[in-house]
VOPAGU-2260 file (C-alpha; in pm, 1 decimal, decimal comma):
REM VOPAGU-2260
SITE   aa  ch    i         X         Y         Z
SITE  UNK   A    0    8977,6  -11146,2    7138,2
SITE  UNK   A    1    9107,0  -10795,0    7200,2
SITE  UNK   A    2    8921,8  -10565,4    7436,3
SITE  UNK   A    3    8926,2  -10189,0    7411,3
SITE  UNK   A    4    8785,6   -9872,4    7557,7
SITE  UNK   A    5    8812,7   -9497,2    7511,9
SITE  UNK   A    6    8936,0   -9337,3    7833,2
SITE  UNK   A    7    8818,9   -9002,4    7964,0
SITE  UNK   A    8    9154,0   -8831,9    7933,5
SITE  UNK   A    9    9315,6   -8519,6    7797,7
SITE  UNK   A   10    9613,6   -8719,5    7666,4
SITE  UNK   A   11    9492,2   -9073,6    7586,3
SITE  UNK   A   12    9250,4   -9164,2    7307,2
SITE  UNK   A   13    9240,4   -9542,5    7320,9
SITE  UNK   A   14    9339,6   -9849,7    7519,1
SITE  UNK   A   15    9340,9  -10200,5    7371,2
SITE  UNK   A   16    9423,6  -10525,0    7549,6
SITE  UNK   A   17    9477,6  -10877,9    7419,7
SITE  UNK   A   18    9441,8  -11127,4    7705,3
SITE  UNK   A   19    9590,6  -11410,3    7497,9
SITE  UNK   A   20    9924,7  -11229,2    7463,2
SITE  UNK   A   21    9886,7  -10996,7    7766,2
SITE  UNK   A   22    9968,2  -10702,4    7537,4
SITE  UNK   A   23    9838,8  -10353,7    7611,4
SITE  UNK   A   24    9835,9  -10089,6    7338,4
SITE  UNK   A   25    9782,1   -9726,3    7442,7
SITE  UNK   A   26    9714,8   -9452,6    7186,2
SITE  UNK   A   27    9779,9   -9087,1    7265,8
SITE  UNK   A   28    9611,2   -8777,9    7122,7
SITE  UNK   A   29    9935,8   -8681,9    6946,0
SITE  UNK   A   30    9910,3   -9007,3    6747,9
SITE  UNK   A   31   10186,6   -9199,2    6922,8
SITE  UNK   A   32   10118,7   -9554,0    7035,6
SITE  UNK   A   33   10291,8   -9750,1    7309,4
SITE  UNK   A   34   10287,5  -10129,0    7339,3
SITE  UNK   A   35   10333,5  -10290,0    7680,7
SITE  UNK   A   36   10394,1  -10664,7    7721,8
SITE  UNK   A   37   10317,8  -10895,0    8012,8
SITE  UNK   A   38   10030,9  -10685,9    8146,2
SITE  UNK   A   39    9789,1  -10890,7    8357,8
SITE  UNK   A   40    9415,7  -10881,6    8284,6
SITE  UNK   A   41    9352,6  -10728,6    8626,3
SITE  UNK   A   42    9563,2  -10423,1    8533,8
SITE  UNK   A   43    9356,2  -10366,6    8218,2
SITE  UNK   A   44    9033,8  -10403,1    8415,6
SITE  UNK   A   45    9154,8  -10149,6    8672,8
SITE  UNK   A   46    9265,1   -9910,6    8395,7
SITE  UNK   A   47    8907,3   -9881,9    8273,5
SITE  UNK   A   48    8781,4   -9810,1    8627,1
SITE  UNK   A   49    9048,9   -9571,3    8753,2
SITE  UNK   A   50    8937,7   -9209,6    8797,2
SITE  UNK   A   51    9239,5   -9070,0    8609,1
SITE  UNK   A   52    9346,2   -9270,1    8304,6
SITE  UNK   A   53    9665,2   -9065,1    8268,7
SITE  UNK   A   54    9773,5   -9125,0    8628,0
SITE  UNK   A   55    9700,2   -9495,9    8603,8
SITE  UNK   A   56    9892,6   -9519,1    8276,6
SITE  UNK   A   57   10203,0   -9362,0    8433,1
SITE  UNK   A   58   10182,7   -9610,7    8721,7
SITE  UNK   A   59   10130,8   -9903,0    8482,3
SITE  UNK   A   60   10415,3   -9794,5    8251,5
SITE  UNK   A   61   10658,9   -9804,8    8543,9
SITE  UNK   A   62   10559,8  -10165,4    8618,8
SITE  UNK   A   63   10547,9  -10274,1    8253,4
SITE  UNK   A   64   10779,4  -10055,8    8040,6
SITE  UNK   A   65   10663,8  -10031,6    7681,9
SITE  UNK   A   66   10788,6   -9974,2    7331,3
SITE  UNK   A   67   10688,8   -9670,3    7128,6
SITE  UNK   A   68   10550,9   -9775,7    6790,9
SITE  UNK   A   69   10569,3   -9568,0    6472,7
């Protein structure tokens, strides 16, 4: 079952995570979406708690490079 939340961010509008596939989907305010594979559950949990969703996303994207979806 996918989990999701809406971050308090000026750039991000949504974060979805599927623990079965360890896939993280991040949606930006400009409409672009980025899919990151191999993301551990702990990273998703920390994403929701981090004080700056944008800063955490940049850190996470360096560890788990993603693919921009259309």
